[in-house]
C-alpha positions in Angstrom: 93.7 94.8 100.8 91.1 97.0 103.0 89.9 99.5 100.9 89.9 102.0 103.8 93.4 102.3 103.3 94.8 105.2 101.1 97.7 106.3 99.1 99.0 109.7 99.1 102.4 112.3 98.5 103.3 115.4 99.0 102.0 118.3 97.3 102.8 121.8 97.2 102.5 123.9 100.6 99.3 125.5 100.9 99.7 129.5 102.4 97.7 130.9 104.2 95.2 133.3 102.9 94.1 135.5 105.6 92.1 135.7 108.9 89.3 133.6 109.1 86.1 135.1 109.0 83.4 133.1 110.8 79.9 133.8 111.6 79.6 134.3 115.2 76.0 132.4 115.3 74.1 130.1 118.1 74.9 127.5 115.7 78.0 126.8 114.2 79.0 127.1 110.7 82.3 125.7 109.0 84.9 128.2 108.2 86.5 128.6 104.8 89.3 125.9 104.9 91.8 128.1 103.3 91.7 130.6 105.6 92.2 127.9 108.8 94.0 129.6 111.4 97.5 127.5 112.8 99.4 127.0 115.7 102.5 125.5 116.2 104.9 123.6 118.7 108.1 126.2 118.6 111.2 124.9 117.1 113.8 123.3 119.3 115.8 125.9 121.5 119.5 125.4 122.9 118.4 121.6 124.5 120.2 119.5 123.1 118.1 116.5 124.3 115.2 118.5 122.9 113.2 116.9 120.1 114.9 118.5 116.5 113.0 120.2 113.8 112.0 118.2 110.5 113.8 120.1 107.4 111.4 122.7 106.2 110.2 121.3 103.2 109.4 117.7 105.3 107.2 120.5 107.5 105.9 122.4 104.5 105.0 118.7 102.8 103.1 117.4 106.3 101.5 121.5 106.6 99.9 120.4 102.7 98.4 116.9 103.3 96.5 118.2 106.4 95.2 121.5 104.8 94.4 118.9 101.6 92.5 116.9 104.3 90.5 119.6 106.0 89.8 121.4 102.3 86.8 118.6 102.2 84.1 118.8 104.3 83.3 121.0 107.7 85.7 121.5 110.4 86.3 122.9 113.4 89.4 122.0 115.2 92.1 119.8 114.6 95.5 119.0 116.1 98.5 116.9 114.6 101.7 115.5 115.9 104.2 113.3 114.5 107.9 111.9 115.8 110.3 110.4 114.0 113.6 109.2 115.6 115.0 112.7 117.3 112.7 114.5 115.2 108.7 116.2 116.4 106.2 118.3 114.5 103.0 119.2 116.1 100.8 121.7 114.8 97.0 122.4 115.3 94.6 123.8 112.8 91.1 125.8 113.1 89.4 126.5 116.5 89.1 124.9 119.6 85.5 126.8 119.9 83.8 127.9 116.8 81.2 130.4 117.8 83.8 132.3 120.4 86.5 131.9 117.2 89.2 130.4 119.9 92.1 129.2 118.0 93.1 125.3 118.4 96.9 125.4 119.6 99.3 122.8 120.7 97.9 123.7 124.1 94.3 122.4 122.8 92.5 119.2 124.9 90.4 116.7 123.3 89.1 114.0 124.9 90.8 110.5 124.0 87.9 108.6 124.0 89.0 104.7 123.6 92.9 105.9 123.0 92.3 105.4 127.0 92.2 101.1 126.8 95.7 101.8 125.8 96.6 103.4 128.8 94.5 101.3 131.1 96.5 98.2 129.6 99.9 99.6 130.0 98.8 100.0 134.0 97.9 96.6 133.8 100.6 95.0 132.4 102.8 97.4 134.8 101.2 95.9 137.9 101.7 91.8 136.4 105.5 93.2 135.9 105.6 94.0 139.5 103.7 90.6 140.6 100.7 92.1 142.1 98.1 90.6 139.5 98.1 88.0 137.4 97.1 87.8 133.8 94.9 84.7 134.3 93.6 85.7 137.3 89.4 85.3 137.5 88.0 89.1 137.3 85.8 88.4 140.2 88.5 87.4 142.6 89.8 91.6 141.6 86.6 93.3 141.8 84.2 91.9 144.0 81.2 94.1 142.6 81.4 92.3 139.9 79.4 88.7 140.4 80.5 85.1 139.0 79.2 84.6 135.7 78.4 81.3 133.6 82.2 81.3 132.8 85.0 82.5 134.1 86.8 85.6 132.7 90.3 86.3 133.1 92.2 89.9 132.9 94.0 88.4 129.6 90.4 87.7 128.1 89.6 91.4 129.1 92.8 93.1 127.9 92.0 91.3 124.0 88.2 91.6 124.3 87.9 88.0 124.1 85.6 87.9 127.5 82.1 87.8 126.6 81.5 91.2 128.7 79.1 92.7 126.5 79.4 96.6 124.9 76.8 98.9 125.1 73.2 97.5 124.7 70.6 100.4 123.6 71.2 104.2 123.5 70.6 104.7 127.2 73.8 103.0 127.7 75.6 105.5 125.3 73.9 108.6 126.8 75.1 109.2 130.3 74.3 112.5 131.7 75.9 112.6 135.2 79.1 112.0 136.6 80.1 108.3 138.4 82.6 107.3 140.3 84.6 103.7 139.2 81.9 101.5 141.2 79.0 103.3 139.7 80.6 102.9 136.0 80.9 98.7 136.8 77.4 98.9 138.4 75.9 99.5 134.8 76.7 96.5 133.2 77.3 93.9 136.4 74.2 92.3 136.5 74.6 91.5 132.5 75.7 88.1 131.6 78.4 87.1 129.2 77.2 87.2 125.9 79.7 84.0 124.7 82.1 82.0 126.2 85.4 83.8 126.9 88.1 83.3 123.6 85.4 81.8 121.5 84.7 85.1 120.0 86.1 88.9 119.5 83.8 91.7 120.8 85.3 95.0 121.4 83.5 96.4 124.6 84.2 99.4 126.7 82.8 98.1 129.7 85.1 95.2 129.8 88.1 98.0 130.0 86.4 99.5 132.7 86.6 96.1 135.0 90.2 96.7 134.1 89.9 100.2 135.4 88.4 98.8 138.6 91.1 95.8 138.5 94.0 99.0 138.6 92.4 99.9 141.9 92.5 96.8 143.6 96.0 95.2 142.4 97.5 99.3 142.9 95.4 100.5 146.2 95.1 103.5 144.4 92.3 105.3 142.6 92.4 104.7 138.6 93.0 108.4 138.1 96.2 108.8 140.7 97.5 105.8 139.2 97.6 106.9 135.5 99.1 110.2 136.8 102.0 108.6 138.6 102.7 105.7 136.6 101.5 106.6 133.2 101.1 110.1 132.6 104.4 111.2 134.8 106.8 109.0 133.0 105.6 109.5 129.8 106.3 113.0 129.5 102.2 113.7 129.3 101.8 116.9 131.4 98.3 117.8 130.8 96.7 114.3 130.5 94.2 113.7 132.6 90.6 112.5 133.4 87.8 114.4 131.4 86.2 115.3 134.9 84.4 119.1 135.0 87.8 120.1 137.6 89.9 119.3 134.7 88.6 121.7 131.7 90.4 124.9 131.1 89.7 127.4 128.7 91.9 125.3 126.4 89.7 122.2 126.5 87.9 121.7 122.9 84.3 122.4 122.8 82.7 119.6 120.6 80.9 119.3 117.7 78.8 117.1 114.8 78.0 117.5 111.2 74.8 117.5 110.4 73.7 118.1 107.0 76.8 119.4 106.2 77.4 121.7 108.5 78.6 121.7 112.5 76.5 121.6 115.4 77.6 121.1 119.3 77.9 118.1 120.1 75.2 116.5 122.9 76.2 116.8 126.4 78.1 113.4 127.8 79.9 112.5 130.6 82.3 109.7 130.2 83.1 109.3 133.5 80.6 106.2 132.9 83.8 104.4 130.6 86.6 105.7 132.7 89.2 103.5 131.9 87.6 102.4 128.5 87.2 106.3 127.4 87.1 108.9 130.2 90.5 110.9 129.9 91.7 114.0 127.9 95.0 114.9 126.5 96.9 116.8 124.1 98.1 115.8 120.9 101.7 116.3 123.0 100.5 114.1 125.2 99.9 111.4 123.1 103.3 111.6 121.3 104.8 111.6 124.4 102.8 108.3 125.6 103.6 106.7 122.0 107.5 107.5 122.0 106.9 106.0 125.7 105.8 102.9 124.3 108.5 102.2 121.4 111.1 103.0 124.0 110.0 100.7 126.6 110.0 103.4 128.9 106.3 102.0 130.7 106.7 98.3 130.8 110.0 96.1 129.7 110.5 95.7 125.9 109.7 91.6 126.5 106.2 92.9 127.7 105.6 95.4 125.1 106.3 92.4 122.5 103.3 90.5 124.0 101.1 93.6 124.1 101.2 94.1 120.6 101.1 90.4 119.1 97.5 89.9 118.1 95.4 87.5 120.4 93.3 84.6 118.7 90.4 82.8 119.0 89.7 78.8 120.4 89.5 78.1 116.8 92.8 80.2 116.0 91.3 83.1 114.1 93.6 86.6 115.0 91.8 89.2 116.0 94.4 92.1 114.9 93.9 93.3 118.6 96.6 92.8 121.2 96.8 94.0 125.0 94.9 97.4 124.6 96.4 97.8 121.1 95.0 97.6 117.7 98.0 95.8 115.7 97.7 94.8 111.8 100.4 95.3 108.5 99.6 98.0 106.5 101.4 97.7 103.4 104.3 96.1 105.0 104.7 98.1 108.0 103.4 96.5 111.5 101.0 99.2 112.9 100.5 99.6 116.8 97.3 101.8 116.9 94.4 103.0 118.8 91.5 105.4 118.1 89.0 106.6 119.7 85.0 108.6 118.8 82.9 109.9 121.0 80.4 113.1 121.1 83.0 115.9 121.2 85.9 114.6 119.9 87.4 111.5 117.2 91.3 110.9 118.3 93.9 108.6 116.6 96.9 107.2 118.2 99.3 105.0 115.8 102.8 103.7 116.4 105.2 102.3 113.9 107.6 100.1 116.0 110.0 99.4 113.5 110.4 102.6 111.6 110.7 104.3 115.1 107.6 106.5 114.2 104.2 108.0 116.0 101.3 109.8 114.6 99.0 111.6 116.5 95.7 113.2 115.7 92.7 114.9 117.5 89.8 116.8 116.7 86.2 118.2 118.3 84.4 117.1 115.6 82.8 113.7 116.4 82.6 110.6 113.5 85.5 111.7 111.7 86.8 107.8 111.8 87.2 108.2 108.0 89.3 111.3 108.1 91.6 109.9 110.9 92.2 107.0 108.9 92.5 109.2 105.7 95.2 111.3 107.6 97.3 108.8 109.5 98.1 107.2 106.4 98.6 109.9 104.0 101.0 111.0 107.1 102.6 107.6 107.4 103.6 107.4 103.7 105.4 111.1 103.3 107.1 109.8 106.7 108.6 106.4 106.0 107.7 105.6 102.4 109.2 108.7 101.0 106.2 110.3 99.8 105.7 107.8 96.8 101.6 107.6 96.1 101.2 104.1 97.0 98.3 102.5 95.3 96.3 99.2 95.2 95.3 97.5 92.3 92.2 97.1 90.3 92.0 93.5 88.6 89.3 92.9 86.3 89.6 89.5 85.8 87.6 87.9 89.3 90.2 85.0 89.4 93.0 87.4 88.9 91.6 89.3 92.0 92.0 86.8 94.5 95.3 85.7 93.1 97.0 89.4 93.7 94.7 89.7 97.0 96.7 86.6 98.0 100.1 87.9 96.7 99.2 90.9 98.4 98.6 89.6 101.7 101.6 87.5 102.2 103.8 90.4 100.9 102.6 92.5 103.7 102.2 90.1 106.6 105.7 88.8 105.6 107.4 92.5 105.2 105.6 93.6 108.4 106.2 90.6 110.9 109.8 90.5 109.8 110.7 94.3 110.5 108.3 94.4 113.6 110.5 91.2 114.7 114.2 92.4 114.0 113.6 95.8 114.7 110.8 96.4 117.2 109.8 94.2 120.0 108.1 91.3 118.6 108.7 87.9 117.5 107.7 85.7 114.8 105.5 82.3 115.2 107.4 79.5 115.1 107.3 77.3 111.9 107.9 73.9 112.3 107.9 72.9 108.6 108.6 76.1 106.3 108.6 73.8 102.7 105.6 72.7 103.8 104.2 76.1 104.2 105.8 76.8 100.9 103.8 74.4 99.3 100.4 75.4 101.0 101.3 79.1 99.7 101.2 77.9 96.3 98.4 75.4 96.5 96.1 78.5 98.1 97.4 80.5 95.3 96.9 77.9 92.4 95.0 79.7 89.8 93.1 76.7 88.4 92.3 75.9 92.1 90.9 79.3 92.7 88.9 79.5 89.9 86.7 76.5 90.8 85.4 78.9 93.4 86.6 82.4 93.7 84.8 83.4 96.2 85.1 80.2 98.7 88.9 80.9 97.6 88.6 84.2 98.7 87.9 83.3 102.2 90.7 80.8 102.5 93.2 83.8 101.0 92.0 86.2 103.7 92.4 83.9 106.7 95.9 82.4 105.3 97.9 84.4 108.1 96.2 83.0 110.9 97.0 79.9 113.1 93.4 78.0 112.1 95.7 78.2 108.7 99.1 77.6 110.2 99.7 81.2 109.9 101.5 80.0 106.4 101.5 83.5 105.0 103.6 84.6 107.9 106.2 82.1 107.4 106.4 82.3 103.7 106.2 86.3 103.7 108.5 86.5 106.4 111.6 84.4 105.4 111.2 86.1 102.0 111.8 88.6 103.3 114.6 88.1 105.2 116.2 86.1 102.2 115.6 89.3 100.3 117.5 91.5 103.4 120.2 89.2 102.7 120.8 89.5 99.3 119.9 93.0 98.7 120.2 95.1 101.7 117.9 96.6 104.5 117.4 99.6 102.5 115.8 97.5 99.1 113.8 95.5 101.7 112.3 99.0 103.2 111.4 99.4 99.1 108.7 97.2 99.0 106.1 98.9 101.1 106.2 101.9 98.3 106.8 99.2 95.4 104.0 96.6 96.2 103.8 93.5 96.2 104.2 92.0 92.3 107.9 93.9 93.0 108.6 91.8 96.2 107.7 88.4 94.7 109.4 89.0 91.2 112.7 89.7 93.3 112.3 86.6 95.1 111.8 84.7 92.2 114.3 86.4 90.5 116.5 84.7 93.3 115.0 81.4 93.2 115.8 81.2 89.4 119.3 81.9 90.4 119.3 79.4 92.6 120.3 81.4 95.7 117.1 79.5 97.5 117.0 76.2 98.0 113.8 74.7 95.6 112.3 73.8 98.6 111.9 77.2 99.6 110.4 78.9 96.4 106.8 78.1 94.6 105.4 75.9 92.1 105.6 77.1 88.7 102.2 77.9 88.0 102.4 80.6 90.7 106.5 81.9 89.1 104.3 82.0 86.1 101.0 84.0 87.0 103.6 86.4 89.1 105.6 87.0 86.0 102.6 87.3 84.0 101.1 90.5 86.6 104.1 91.8 87.5 104.7 92.9 83.6 100.9 94.3 83.0 101.7 96.3 86.3 104.7 97.6 84.7 102.7 98.8 81.8 100.8 100.7 83.8 102.7 102.9 85.8 103.5 106.5 84.8 106.4 108.6 86.1 104.1 111.9 86.0 101.8 110.0 88.6 104.5 108.6 91.1 104.3 111.7 93.4 101.0 113.2 92.3 97.8 112.5 94.7 95.0 113.6 92.7 92.4 114.8 95.0 95.2 117.0 96.4 95.6 118.8 93.1 94.2 122.5 92.1 93.6 121.4 89.1 93.5 117.3 88.6 91.7 117.6 85.1 94.9 118.4 83.9 95.6 114.5 84.8 92.9 113.0 83.2 95.0 112.3 80.0 97.7 110.7 82.0 95.0 108.7 84.1 93.6 107.3 80.8 96.5 106.4 79.5 97.5 104.6 82.1 94.7 102.4 82.2 94.6 101.8 78.4 98.4 100.5 79.0 97.1 97.5 80.9 93.2 97.3 81.1 92.9 94.8 83.3 95.4 95.2 86.1 96.3 98.6 86.9 96.2 101.3 90.1 93.0 101.8 91.4 92.5 105.7 91.2 88.8 105.1 92.7 89.9 106.7 96.1 91.3 109.9 94.7 88.5 110.3 92.1 85.6 109.5 94.8 87.4 112.3 96.8 87.3 114.4 94.3 84.3 113.9 93.5 83.2 114.3 97.8 84.7 117.8 97.6 82.4 119.1 94.9 79.2 117.5 96.5 80.4 119.3 99.8 80.2 122.4 97.4 76.7 121.6 95.6 78.7 121.2 92.4 76.4 118.2 91.7 77.2 117.9 88.0 80.8 118.0 88.5 80.5 115.4 91.3 78.7 113.2 88.6 80.9 113.5 86.3 83.8 112.1 88.5 82.2 109.3 89.9 81.4 108.2 86.0 85.1 108.8 85.5 85.7 106.5 88.6 83.9 103.8 86.9 85.0 104.3 83.6 88.6 103.5 84.6 87.9 101.0 87.6 84.1 99.4 85.7 83.9 96.9 88.6 85.3 98.6 91.6 82.9 98.4 94.6 83.2 101.9 95.7 83.1 103.5 92.6 79.6 102.0 91.7 78.3 102.4 95.0 79.3 106.2 94.9 77.7 106.5 91.9 75.0 104.7 92.7 73.9 107.3 95.6 74.3 110.3 93.3 71.8 108.7 91.2 69.3 107.7 93.4 69.1 111.6 94.0 67.0 111.9 90.6 66.7 108.6 89.4 64.5 105.5 91.0 66.4 102.2 92.1 66.1 100.4 88.8 68.8 103.2 87.5 71.4 101.5 89.9 70.6 97.8 90.4 73.2 97.9 86.9 75.6 99.1 88.9 75.5 97.4 91.8 75.4 93.6 89.9 78.9 95.0 88.1 80.1 95.5 91.7 78.9 91.8 92.9 80.3 90.2 89.8 84.0 90.1 91.3 84.5 88.2 95.0 85.6 91.1 96.9 82.0 92.3 95.8 80.0 89.5 96.4 81.2 89.6 100.4 81.4 93.3 99.9 78.0 93.6 99.4 76.3 90.4 101.3 73.3 91.4 103.2 74.9 92.1 106.5 77.7 94.3 104.4 75.0 96.2 102.6 73.2 97.1 105.9 76.5 98.1 107.7 77.4 100.5 104.1 73.8 101.8 104.2 75.1 103.6 107.9 77.0 105.8 106.0 74.2 107.2 104.2 73.1 110.4 105.2 69.8 111.2 103.0 67.2 108.5 104.3 65.3 108.6 100.5 68.7 107.3 99.1 69.2 104.9 101.9 65.6 103.7 100.9 66.3 103.3 97.2 69.8 101.5 97.9 67.7 99.4 100.4 64.8 98.9 97.3 68.0 97.5 95.1 69.1 95.7 97.5 66.4 93.2 97.8 66.4 92.8 94.4 70.2 91.6 94.8 69.2 89.2 97.8 65.8 88.8 97.3 65.7 85.8 100.7 67.6 87.6 102.7 65.0 88.9 105.8 67.3 91.6 107.1 67.3 93.7 104.0 63.5 93.4 103.8 63.2 94.3 107.8 65.4 97.3 107.1 63.2 98.8 104.6 60.0 98.3 106.0 61.5 100.4 108.9 62.7 102.8 106.0 59.5 102.7 104.2 57.7 103.8 107.3 59.8 106.4 108.8 59.4 107.7 104.9 55.6 107.6 105.8 55.3 104.9 103.0 52.8 102.3 105.1 51.7 100.4 102.3 55.3 99.9 101.0 56.2 99.3 104.4 53.4 96.5 105.0 55.1 94.9 101.7 58.2 94.4 103.3 57.4 93.3 106.0 55.2 90.5 104.4 58.4 89.6 101.9 60.7 89.8 105.4 58.2 86.9 106.6 58.7 85.0 103.3 62.3 84.8 103.4 62.3 84.4 107.5 60.1 81.3 106.2 61.8 80.1 103.6 64.1 76.9 103.6 67.8 77.5 103.3 70.3 76.0 101.0 72.4 73.6 102.6 76.0 75.0 102.3 79.5 73.9 103.5 80.2 76.3 106.2 83.0 79.3 105.3 85.0 80.9 107.1 83.6 84.4 108.1 84.9 87.5 106.2 84.7 91.2 107.7 86.3 94.1 106.8 86.7 94.7 110.5 90.2 94.1 112.2 90.7 90.7 112.8 87.8 89.6 110.7 86.3 88.7 113.7 83.7 91.0 115.2 81.6 93.9 114.0 83.7 96.9 115.1 82.3 99.8 114.6 84.3 103.0 113.7 83.5 105.1 116.7 84.7 102.2 119.0 88.2 103.4 118.2 89.6 100.8 115.8 91.0 100.8 112.7 90.4 98.8 110.0 93.1 96.4 108.6 94.7 97.2 105.5 96.7 93.8 104.4 
C-alpha cells in the first residue's frame, strides 16, 4: 500500500484565539496557525431544495481536522468544501492576500491548474454523446494545425495520457509569460514528435489536453471558453468558474505564494493561457463542489458515459494506468476514488469524488507545491465523512516475506471492496471473469508464503500487478467476489466497516464463511494461505488498543501522553502492529518548523524504535542526522530500510533520486547522495547526480571523482537478469507523474 495515504480521526475543536496579527511587508511571512481567520458559507435557509448543514459535531470535527493540518508549516489561504448526500460544508481559512491582510472567503477564486483536465474531458464526452465526435478519430483530422505524426493519435488516447504527445521538455516550456490564444498554445508543441507509440506507455501531458481543447473548438464550433461556460459551468452550478485570464480576475482572486526556507514568498508570474485546456481555469471551492455533484448525479453526461470515464485505461501489454478519461481512478482502502489534483504557480488544488458514498471533497490553496498537504487533508476529511472517524493505520510488518504477503492481502481487499461498491452503488462495472475458481487458485499461488520466500522482491512486483489485465485481474475478481459474498451473508453495513477495520478482518470473515461451508470450496483459498491469514489476524488483534482507535497522534496537543500506549501496542505484537510512522514523523516535522531540533530528533528516533525497518522513518532520521554528521552516520539506517522488498524498491536508484527532490537542504541532499552511491555503487545516475551536487557546492575535486565513477559505472558490464515488471509509486505504476502534474498516488 502506498505510504502517501494517511489515517485520521476527529479531535476536539480548536477555537479561534483572536484576530490575526500579520506583518505587512513586501515579503510575506506566515501567520500563526492558531490565529487563522475563517469564513464559512451561511447555513441553509427556508428553501427545502438547498443543501443541508452537517450536524454541529461533524462541522466541529471537520474544522478541527483542517486546523490541525494548517498548524504545521506556513500557510496563506485555504478553502475547503465537502458534500455528502444533501449535506454541504464550505469554509475558507487564512488570507487570499497576505501583505494586504485580505481574508480568504468562500467567494475566493483560485487557479484550478490540472483540475481543468476533468472539465475538458467531460466537454469532449458530451460532444461524443451528441454524435459530433468519435473517440477513435485521429486528432490531426480535428486539429489541422497539429501535423501528422509517426503514429496516429486518437481522442481516446489523449483522454487517457496514452498518446505519446510529449510533456514539458524543459524549464522554458513551463514559464510562459505572455497571453496566448488556443492556436498559439498548440503551436508551442505541434512540431514535436511523439515520444512513444500510442497506448504502449502512459505519460501525463498537459499538451495532450491542449489538443483536446482544440478538438472541443472544432467539434462544437465555439471557443473553448464559451463551450465550458455554456455546457459545463452553467449546468454544473459553477457561477464563478471561468478561464484564468486578466479579465476574470477581480478583488476576490487569491494572490499566489511559494514556500522558500520556511517562509512565504510571492509566486513567480505565469500566464496559464498557454495550458488553457490542461490547466487554464479558475474557480471557487464551491464551484468545484458543483462540478463534483454534477459528476455524481450524471448531470453533464449519461451514467453509462461517466462509468466509462471512471474506468482505468490500460496499455497494450495489460498494465492499468489508474487514469480513466480525465480522471485519476484508484482504490483507497476499499473506496473507489475518482479524483484530480493540480499544481502550478499560485495554487495547489484537489478534487475527490467517491461515487459509491455520494461524497465530494474539494480543496484549493494559494500556496504552490502543496500536493502532499492536499493529499493528507483530503484523506483525513474522507475518513471523517465515510469511515466513522476511526483512525485507519497501515500495518508495520517486520518479516520481509510477511510484508509482501500482507501487501497482497491488502490489495485484494481494497480492489475487491472498491470495485464491488463502485459497480453496485456507482456507475462502474466489474471486468468479466471467465474462470472464477481459476482466479482464486491464482491468488492462492501468488500469495503462497513458500513461493514468496524464494524471491521476495520479485514476488512483490507480481503482487503489485495482481489487479492488472496482464495478470487476469485476479485480485479484482477474487476481492469483488469476496465482497459480494460477505454483503449477502452479513449485510451492507458490515461490508462498509472493512474500510476502517482493514484487510485482515475482511479475509478472516470470508475464511469463516468458507469454514462454515457457506462458500463453494473452489471459491476458497488453499490451506497455506488460510493458516497465514489466521496467524496474521491474531497478531494484529493483539496490537490493537482501544485508547488509540480514535486518536490521531499528530493532532494531539500533548502526544507525549500517548507514548506509553504506543510502546504497549508494539510490545504486544512486535512483528505486526499498526504503523505509527506517519503520525510520529508529522510530530517531528512540527518541531522542525518551530526550530526545536532536539525534539524533532527525539520523535524521529521514536519512529525508528517502533518501526525499525520503516523506510520513511529511517529516511527522515537520516535527513536530520546529516545536519550535523557525515554520511557514514546515516548509511546503517538506509541499509536497514532496504532490507525489506518494499524498501529495496523504494530506494532503488531511480526512486532514490525522486526522494531527493523533496529535500530542501543542498548539503543534506549531497550527504544522502554520498550514502546512496555506497548503497548502489554501480548506478551511474546516482554518481551523475552527486557530481552535479558537489559542483554546485564548490567541491570541484569531489565532483570530478563522482563523474569518473559515473563513467566507470556506465562502462561496466550489466548483469543479465530476467525481465521484471517495473514498479512505481505513481498512479498506475506505469509512468512517473510528478505531484505538480495533478495526480494522486494510489493507496491500494
